[in-house]
C-alpha positions in Angstrom: 9.5 44.7 -55.1 8.6 41.2 -54.2 10.9 39.8 -57.0 13.5 42.0 -56.1 13.4 40.9 -52.5 13.3 37.0 -53.4 16.5 37.5 -55.7 18.3 39.3 -52.7 17.4 36.3 -50.6 18.5 33.9 -53.0 21.8 35.7 -53.6 22.4 35.7 -49.9 22.2 32.0 -50.0 24.4 31.3 -53.0 27.3 33.9 -52.5 28.3 32.3 -49.1 28.1 28.8 -50.4 30.5 29.7 -53.3 32.9 31.7 -51.2 33.5 28.7 -48.8 33.9 26.4 -51.7 36.9 25.1 -53.4 37.1 23.7 -56.9 37.3 19.9 -56.9 36.5 18.5 -60.4 36.1 20.0 -63.9 34.5 18.0 -66.9 34.4 19.2 -70.3 31.9 17.9 -72.7 29.7 18.5 -75.7 27.5 17.1 -78.3 27.4 17.4 -82.2 24.1 16.8 -84.0 23.9 16.9 -87.9 20.4 16.8 -89.7 19.9 16.4 -93.3 16.4 17.0 -94.5 14.3 17.0 -97.7 10.6 18.1 -98.1 8.7 17.1 -101.2 5.3 18.7 -102.4 5.0 20.7 -98.9 5.7 24.1 -100.2 5.1 25.7 -103.4 6.1 29.1 -104.7 3.1 31.5 -104.7 0.8 29.2 -102.8 0.6 31.2 -99.8 -2.1 34.0 -100.8 -5.4 32.6 -100.5 -7.7 35.7 -100.2 -6.5 39.4 -99.9 -7.6 40.7 -96.5 -9.2 43.7 -98.3 -11.8 41.3 -99.8 -12.7 39.8 -96.3 -14.6 42.5 -95.0 -15.4 42.1 -91.3 -13.9 38.7 -91.0 -12.0 38.3 -87.9 -9.0 36.2 -89.1 -6.1 37.0 -87.2 -2.5 37.7 -88.3 -0.9 34.6 -86.7 2.9 34.0 -87.4 3.1 33.4 -91.1 -0.3 34.7 -92.2 0.5 38.5 -92.9 -2.3 40.5 -93.9 -4.8 38.1 -95.1 -5.4 34.4 -95.2 -2.2 33.0 -96.2 -0.7 29.5 -96.1 3.0 28.7 -96.6 2.1 25.2 -97.4 1.3 24.1 -101.0 0.5 20.4 -101.1 1.1 20.2 -104.9 4.0 19.0 -107.2 4.4 22.3 -109.0 7.1 23.8 -106.6 10.8 23.0 -105.7 11.5 20.7 -103.0 13.1 22.0 -99.7 16.5 20.6 -98.7 19.0 21.6 -96.1 21.5 20.2 -93.7 21.8 21.7 -90.3 24.1 21.5 -87.4 24.1 21.8 -83.5 27.2 22.0 -81.7 27.4 22.2 -78.0 30.2 22.7 -75.6 30.0 22.5 -71.8 31.9 22.8 -68.7 30.8 21.4 -65.4 32.8 22.5 -62.3 32.1 20.7 -58.9 33.3 22.9 -56.0 31.9 20.7 -53.1 29.3 17.8 -53.1 26.6 20.4 -52.8 27.9 23.4 -55.0 28.5 23.3 -58.7 28.7 25.5 -61.8 27.6 24.7 -65.5 28.2 26.4 -68.5 27.3 25.3 -71.9 27.8 27.1 -75.4 26.0 26.2 -78.6 25.8 27.2 -82.1 23.2 26.3 -84.7 24.1 26.5 -88.3 22.9 25.5 -91.8 25.7 24.1 -94.0 26.7 26.6 -96.7 25.5 29.7 -94.8 28.5 30.4 -93.0 31.1 29.4 -95.5 33.7 32.4 -95.3 35.0 32.8 -98.8 33.8 33.5 -102.5 35.3 30.5 -104.1 35.8 32.8 -107.2 37.4 35.8 -105.7 38.6 34.4 -102.3 36.8 37.5 -100.5 35.6 36.7 -97.1 31.8 38.0 -97.2 30.8 36.3 -93.6 32.0 38.7 -91.2 28.8 39.0 -89.5 28.7 35.4 -88.6 31.2 35.8 -85.7 28.1 36.0 -83.2 26.9 32.7 -83.9 27.9 31.2 -80.7 25.3 31.5 -77.8 25.4 30.8 -74.1 22.8 28.0 -74.1 23.1 27.2 -70.4 24.9 28.8 -67.5 23.9 28.3 -63.9 24.9 28.0 -60.2 23.7 25.0 -58.3 23.5 24.5 -54.4 22.2 21.5 -52.8 21.2 20.7 -49.4 20.1 24.3 -48.8 19.8 24.9 -44.9 20.5 21.2 -44.4 17.3 20.1 -46.1 16.7 18.2 -49.3 16.6 21.4 -51.3 18.3 22.3 -54.5 18.6 25.9 -55.7 19.4 26.6 -59.4 20.1 30.1 -60.5 20.8 31.0 -64.1 20.1 30.1 -67.6 19.1 26.6 -67.7 16.7 23.9 -69.5 13.3 23.2 -67.8 12.3 19.7 -68.5 8.9 18.7 -66.7 7.3 15.3 -67.0 7.4 14.1 -70.6 8.2 17.6 -71.8 4.6 17.7 -73.5 4.1 21.3 -72.3 7.6 22.4 -70.9 10.7 21.1 -72.5 14.1 21.6 -74.1 12.8 21.5 -77.6 15.5 19.1 -78.7 13.6 16.0 -79.9 14.2 15.0 -83.4 14.0 14.7 -86.2 13.6 18.2 -87.3 14.1 19.8 -83.9 14.1 23.4 -83.2 17.7 23.0 -81.7 17.1 23.6 -77.9 15.5 26.0 -75.4 16.6 27.3 -72.2 15.2 29.8 -69.6 16.6 32.4 -67.6 15.3 31.3 -64.2 15.3 30.8 -60.5 14.5 27.2 -59.7 13.8 25.5 -56.3 13.6 21.8 -56.0 12.5 19.8 -53.0 13.2 15.9 -53.6 12.8 13.0 -51.3 12.0 9.3 -51.8 8.1 9.9 -52.0 7.9 13.5 -53.6 9.6 16.0 -55.8 8.4 19.5 -56.1 9.7 22.3 -58.4 9.1 26.0 -58.0 10.5 28.4 -60.3 10.1 32.0 -62.0 11.6 32.8 -65.5 12.1 36.0 -67.4 11.3 35.5 -71.0 11.2 39.2 -72.1 12.7 42.3 -70.5 11.1 45.5 -71.6 12.6 47.9 -69.1 13.0 50.9 -69.2 10.6 51.3 -72.1 7.9 49.8 -70.0 7.8 49.8 -66.2 5.8 46.7 -66.0 5.8 45.2 -69.7 7.8 41.9 -69.2 7.0 38.5 -70.0 7.4 36.1 -67.1 6.8 32.5 -66.8 6.2 30.9 -63.2 5.2 27.4 -62.2 4.9 24.7 -59.5 5.4 21.0 -60.7 4.9 18.3 -58.3 5.6 14.5 -58.7 4.6 11.6 -56.3 6.9 8.6 -56.5 5.7 6.4 -53.7 4.3 3.9 -56.3 6.6 1.4 -57.8 7.3 2.1 -61.4 4.7 4.9 -61.5 4.8 8.6 -61.4 2.0 10.8 -60.5 2.3 14.6 -61.4 0.3 17.6 -60.8 1.1 21.2 -62.0 0.1 24.8 -62.2 1.9 27.0 -65.0 1.5 30.9 -65.3 2.6 32.6 -68.4 2.3 36.4 -67.9 2.8 39.1 -70.6 2.3 42.8 -69.4 3.5 44.5 -72.6 1.2 47.4 -73.5 -1.3 46.9 -76.5 -2.6 49.7 -78.5 -4.7 49.6 -81.7 -4.5 53.3 -82.3 -2.5 56.2 -81.2 -4.5 59.5 -81.3 -3.5 61.1 -77.8 -6.2 62.2 -75.4 -8.6 62.2 -78.3 -7.9 58.7 -78.9 -8.4 57.9 -75.3 -11.7 59.7 -74.9 -13.2 58.1 -78.2 -12.0 54.5 -77.0 -13.5 55.1 -73.6 -16.9 56.4 -75.2 -16.9 53.1 -77.5 -15.6 50.5 -75.1 -12.7 49.4 -77.2 -8.7 49.4 -76.9 -8.6 48.3 -73.4 -6.4 45.3 -73.2 -5.6 43.6 -69.8 -2.3 41.9 -69.2 -2.3 38.4 -70.8 -2.4 35.9 -68.0 -2.4 32.2 -69.3 -2.8 29.7 -66.6 -2.5 25.9 -67.2 -3.4 23.3 -64.6 -2.7 19.6 -65.2 -2.5 16.2 -64.2 0.0 13.3 -65.4 0.3 9.6 -64.7 3.2 7.7 -66.3 5.0 4.2 -65.8 5.1 0.7 -66.4 2.6 -2.2 -65.2 4.4 -5.5 -66.2 4.6 -5.6 -69.9 2.5 -2.2 -70.3 4.0 1.4 -70.4 1.4 4.2 -70.3 1.7 7.9 -70.6 -1.5 10.2 -69.8 -1.7 13.7 -69.3 -4.7 16.2 -69.3 -4.4 19.9 -69.0 -6.9 23.0 -68.8 -6.1 26.6 -69.7 -7.9 29.7 -68.6 -7.1 33.5 -68.4 -6.9 36.7 -70.3 -5.7 36.3 -74.0 -5.1 39.7 -74.8 -2.1 39.3 -77.0 -4.2 36.8 -79.1 -7.3 39.1 -79.2 -5.1 41.9 -80.4 -4.3 40.2 -83.5 -7.9 39.8 -84.6 -8.4 43.2 -86.1 -10.4 43.0 -89.3 -10.6 47.0 -89.3 -8.8 49.0 -86.4 -9.8 47.0 -83.1 -9.1 43.7 -81.9 -10.8 41.7 -79.2 -10.1 43.1 -75.9 -12.2 40.4 -74.1 -10.4 37.4 -75.5 -10.0 34.6 -73.0 -8.4 31.2 -72.7 -10.8 28.2 -72.0 -9.1 25.2 -73.7 -8.6 21.5 -72.9 -5.7 19.3 -73.9 -4.9 15.7 -73.4 -2.2 13.3 -74.5 -2.6 9.6 -74.1 -0.3 6.7 -75.1 -0.5 2.9 -74.1 2.3 0.5 -75.2 2.8 -3.2 -74.8 6.1 -4.9 -75.2 6.2 -8.7 -76.1 8.9 -10.8 -74.1 10.3 -12.5 -77.4 13.1 -12.0 -79.7 13.4 -8.5 -81.1 11.3 -7.1 -78.1 8.4 -5.9 -80.3 6.5 -3.1 -78.9 3.0 -2.2 -80.1 1.8 1.4 -79.1 -1.4 3.6 -79.7 -2.2 7.0 -78.7 -4.4 10.0 -79.0 -3.7 13.7 -78.5 -6.3 16.6 -78.4 -5.7 20.2 -78.6 -9.0 22.2 -78.0 -9.6 24.5 -81.0 -11.8 27.7 -81.6 -12.7 29.1 -84.9 -15.1 32.0 -84.6 -13.8 33.3 -87.9 -17.2 33.4 -89.7 -19.7 36.1 -89.4 -23.4 36.7 -89.7 -24.9 39.1 -92.0 -25.7 41.6 -89.3 -22.0 41.7 -88.3 -20.9 42.2 -91.9 -23.2 45.0 -92.0 -21.7 46.3 -88.6 -18.3 46.2 -90.1 -19.4 48.3 -93.0 -20.7 51.3 -90.9 -19.1 51.0 -87.5 -15.4 52.0 -87.3 -15.1 50.5 -83.7 -16.3 47.0 -84.9 -14.4 44.3 -83.0 -15.6 40.7 -83.4 -14.3 37.8 -81.2 -11.0 36.3 -81.5 -10.5 32.5 -81.9 -8.3 31.2 -79.1 -7.0 27.6 -79.2 -5.0 25.5 -76.8 -1.5 27.0 -76.3 1.3 24.3 -76.3 3.5 26.5 -74.5 7.2 25.1 -74.8 6.4 21.6 -75.9 9.1 19.2 -76.9 6.5 16.8 -78.6 6.1 16.4 -82.4 3.1 14.5 -83.4 4.0 14.6 -87.0 7.3 15.4 -88.7 5.5 17.1 -91.5 2.5 18.9 -90.0 3.7 19.5 -86.5 6.5 21.5 -85.4 5.4 21.3 -81.7 3.0 24.0 -82.4 0.0 22.1 -84.1 -3.3 22.9 -82.3 -7.1 22.9 -82.8 -6.7 19.3 -83.7 -7.5 15.5 -82.8 -4.5 13.2 -83.3 -4.7 9.4 -83.5 -1.6 7.2 -84.0 -0.4 3.6 -83.7 2.8 1.9 -84.3 5.4 -0.9 -83.8 9.0 -0.7 -82.7 11.4 -3.7 -83.0 15.2 -4.2 -82.1 16.7 -7.0 -84.2 20.0 -6.5 -82.5 21.2 -4.6 -79.5 22.2 -1.8 -81.6 19.7 -1.6 -84.4 16.1 -0.2 -83.8 13.3 -0.1 -86.4 10.1 1.9 -85.9 6.7 2.4 -87.9 4.0 4.9 -86.9 1.0 5.7 -88.6 -0.9 8.9 -87.6 -4.4 10.2 -88.4 -5.3 14.0 -88.2 -8.4 15.8 -87.9 -9.3 19.6 -87.3 -11.3 20.3 -84.3 -13.0 23.3 -85.7 -13.0 23.8 -89.3 -12.6 27.1 -91.1 -15.7 28.5 -92.9 -14.2 29.8 -96.1 -15.8 32.5 -98.1 -17.7 31.5 -101.1 -17.6 35.0 -102.6 -14.8 36.9 -100.6 -16.5 40.5 -100.7 -19.4 39.2 -99.0 -17.8 37.7 -95.7 -20.7 36.2 -94.3 -21.5 34.0 -97.2 -19.4 30.8 -96.3 -19.2 27.1 -96.2 -17.4 24.9 -93.8 -14.0 23.2 -95.1 -13.4 19.5 -94.6 -11.9 18.3 -91.1 -9.7 15.5 -92.3 -6.2 16.7 -92.5 -4.8 13.4 -93.7 -2.9 10.2 -92.7 0.9 10.1 -92.2 3.1 7.0 -92.3 6.8 7.3 -90.5 9.4 4.8 -90.8 12.8 5.0 -89.4 15.9 2.9 -88.5 18.5 3.9 -85.8 21.8 2.3 -85.7 23.5 3.0 -82.3 27.1 2.4 -83.1 28.0 2.9 -79.5 26.8 4.4 -76.2 27.9 7.8 -77.7 27.2 7.9 -81.6 24.0 7.0 -83.4 23.0 7.1 -87.0 19.3 7.3 -88.0 17.5 7.5 -91.5 13.8 8.1 -92.0 10.9 8.6 -94.5 7.6 10.2 -93.7 4.8 9.9 -96.3 1.8 12.2 -95.9 -1.6 11.3 -97.7 -3.0 14.9 -97.9 -6.7 15.1 -96.9 -9.4 17.4 -98.1 -9.0 19.7 -95.0 -5.2 20.4 -95.9 -6.2 21.2 -99.4 -9.0 23.6 -98.5 -7.2 24.9 -95.3 -7.9 25.0 -91.6 -6.3 26.8 -88.9 -4.2 24.3 -87.2 -0.7 25.8 -87.1 0.9 28.3 -84.8 -1.5 27.2 -81.9 -4.5 27.6 -84.2 -3.4 31.2 -85.6 -2.0 30.1 -88.9 -3.8 28.5 -92.0 -2.5 25.2 -93.5 -4.3 25.1 -96.9 -2.8 24.2 -100.3 -3.5 24.7 -103.7 -3.8 21.1 -104.5 -3.8 17.6 -102.9 -0.8 15.9 -103.8 0.7 13.8 -101.2 4.0 14.9 -99.5 7.2 13.4 -98.2 9.8 13.9 -95.8 13.3 12.4 -95.9 15.7 12.7 -93.1 19.1 11.6 -92.0 20.5 12.3 -88.5 23.6 11.6 -86.7 24.8 12.5 -83.4 27.8 12.3 -81.0 28.2 13.2 -77.4 31.6 13.2 -75.5 
């Protein structure tokens, strides 16, 4: 009811503004980004299956995103498989319409394609077999924006839009390369109050609509993000983010008998998932130094994660978020030719790995059909636009310590060279089974995931066109070969069948107009 009332009030503000506005300026633009990639020794056919779930009696493994029904890793880290190569393209076209100084509408269409997947003809017969590719174009952004609401420094934006908060460490547009996920936008209402000293954003976004299947089963994202701008060249931020998933979760479905049995056993009673993230950030420049520092704490009910940890029938209905995360980076730029910049950084994503069990829990799993061990809930990176490794991190790496240092130079105004070295450790290691049928008999894996060296060259042909080539080399550590749960926010195993080093080569070009 409250949400409907808010929508009605905001609609009452926007509609009169549009009705009194006349179209003044229209700008058409867009972007084309093309990315070619090649991975070596990362994936290997048949390397995924480690131990069948049936042999891990009582172990609360969780299913994760790619884990399926057991301890599975899509990574091989050996030279027995084929390399992965592809060329992908992100095409965007937007229209920006200004009605007055304070009212505008923005629409952006996009299409993400892999070269060769949309070719419309069989070259032998000439038959068009790709009729189902006609729905590739999507509405990436479409919103109405009104400024100076009620004569105050308030901006109201309604519709599908990007949310870029701070450095985008937790909430961003997911478009930073190489190997980007090609954009992220939200269906949202966003109100911004901006003055010379402060800026405050308040928003509500709909991530999933489940009506009428469920009366209150939607996924919603709310938040408040404030910035203090009163210090020269320094920004201080504070924020609260709330992700709510009210979807119904049920382990079994036996009608009234099921409800009676579960009430007696105290299982299968999942609360609404509420993930709260509070954080502080400081960023800016002090003489030749630049700094980026952010720390966040997460708390709340983790029912959607607990639901995944079902070694038998029932998951962890008491799972909770309680995790820290931080991102620190310090840089120094020398005032000499080539403008060399040295930087070092550290990122931490609090991990939890309670996948080992005692002998008593193992016996409990043998004879108790209501056995439900604790879930492992690591730091959730939400909608991050940061990738701390081109090979290991698709902006969803967690349960990890990440150290890195590097150098950037600009030999000319249009050429940039960069080298970055990263070192990766698992925060909580996985205790792997020594003899899988005896789930309590384990030994810990190594925490060292490895070292990665990233080198790249960027040529800015003009303000609107760039070319970039790069090479990443991963020195695979014992932790990657043996396996630790560091992918998909700590839910997926990254463990290979060998320890061969891996490579990632990429070429990217982009043009805006």
